C-alpha positions in Angstrom: 95.2 68.9 148.8 92.1 70.8 149.9 88.6 70.4 148.4 87.0 73.2 146.4 84.5 75.0 148.7 83.4 77.7 146.3 83.8 78.1 142.6 82.7 80.7 140.0 83.5 80.1 136.3 82.5 82.7 133.8 83.1 82.5 130.1 83.6 85.7 128.2 83.5 86.3 124.4 81.6 83.0 123.8 78.1 84.5 124.3 76.5 87.9 123.8 77.6 88.8 127.4 79.7 87.1 130.1 78.2 83.7 130.8 78.4 81.9 134.1 78.7 78.1 133.7 77.0 76.8 136.8 77.2 73.2 135.7 81.0 73.4 135.6 81.1 75.1 139.0 79.0 72.2 140.5 81.2 69.6 138.8 84.2 70.6 140.9 82.6 71.6 144.2 83.7 69.5 147.2 86.4 67.8 145.2 90.1 68.1 145.3 91.4 69.8 142.1 93.1 67.2 140.0 93.9 66.5 136.3 90.9 64.2 135.9 88.5 67.0 136.9 90.4 69.4 134.8 89.5 67.2 131.8 85.9 66.5 132.7 84.7 69.9 134.0 85.1 71.7 130.6 82.6 69.2 129.1 80.1 70.4 131.7 80.9 74.0 130.9 79.9 73.6 127.3 77.2 70.9 127.6 74.4 73.4 126.8 76.3 75.1 124.0 74.6 75.6 120.7 77.1 77.0 118.3 76.1 78.9 115.2 77.2 77.9 111.8 80.5 79.7 111.8 81.6 79.8 115.4 81.8 76.2 116.5 85.5 76.6 117.2 84.6 78.7 120.2 83.4 75.6 122.1 86.9 74.1 122.0 88.4 77.4 123.0 86.0 77.6 126.0 86.9 74.1 127.1 90.6 74.8 126.9 90.3 78.0 128.9 88.2 76.2 131.7 90.8 73.4 131.8 93.7 75.8 132.1 92.0 77.8 134.9 91.4 74.6 136.9 94.9 73.4 136.4 96.2 76.8 137.5 94.3 76.3 140.8 96.3 73.2 141.5 99.3 75.4 142.1 97.7 76.9 145.2 
């Protein structure tokens, strides 16, 4: 399995505009994609999130989408 040499993760519909989560990108750089990182990287993606009163559910959706994207990369 090859290590991640470059990563770009952008969340859409969780902010006023597309939002690039650099902390999540850095969390997987120079690592082989595996299930452990697929579980921990989403936490880095939302670490600075500050949900409003009625949209806290979006944080869980964002974490799930980041995890699915990372796991999809394991196929290649």
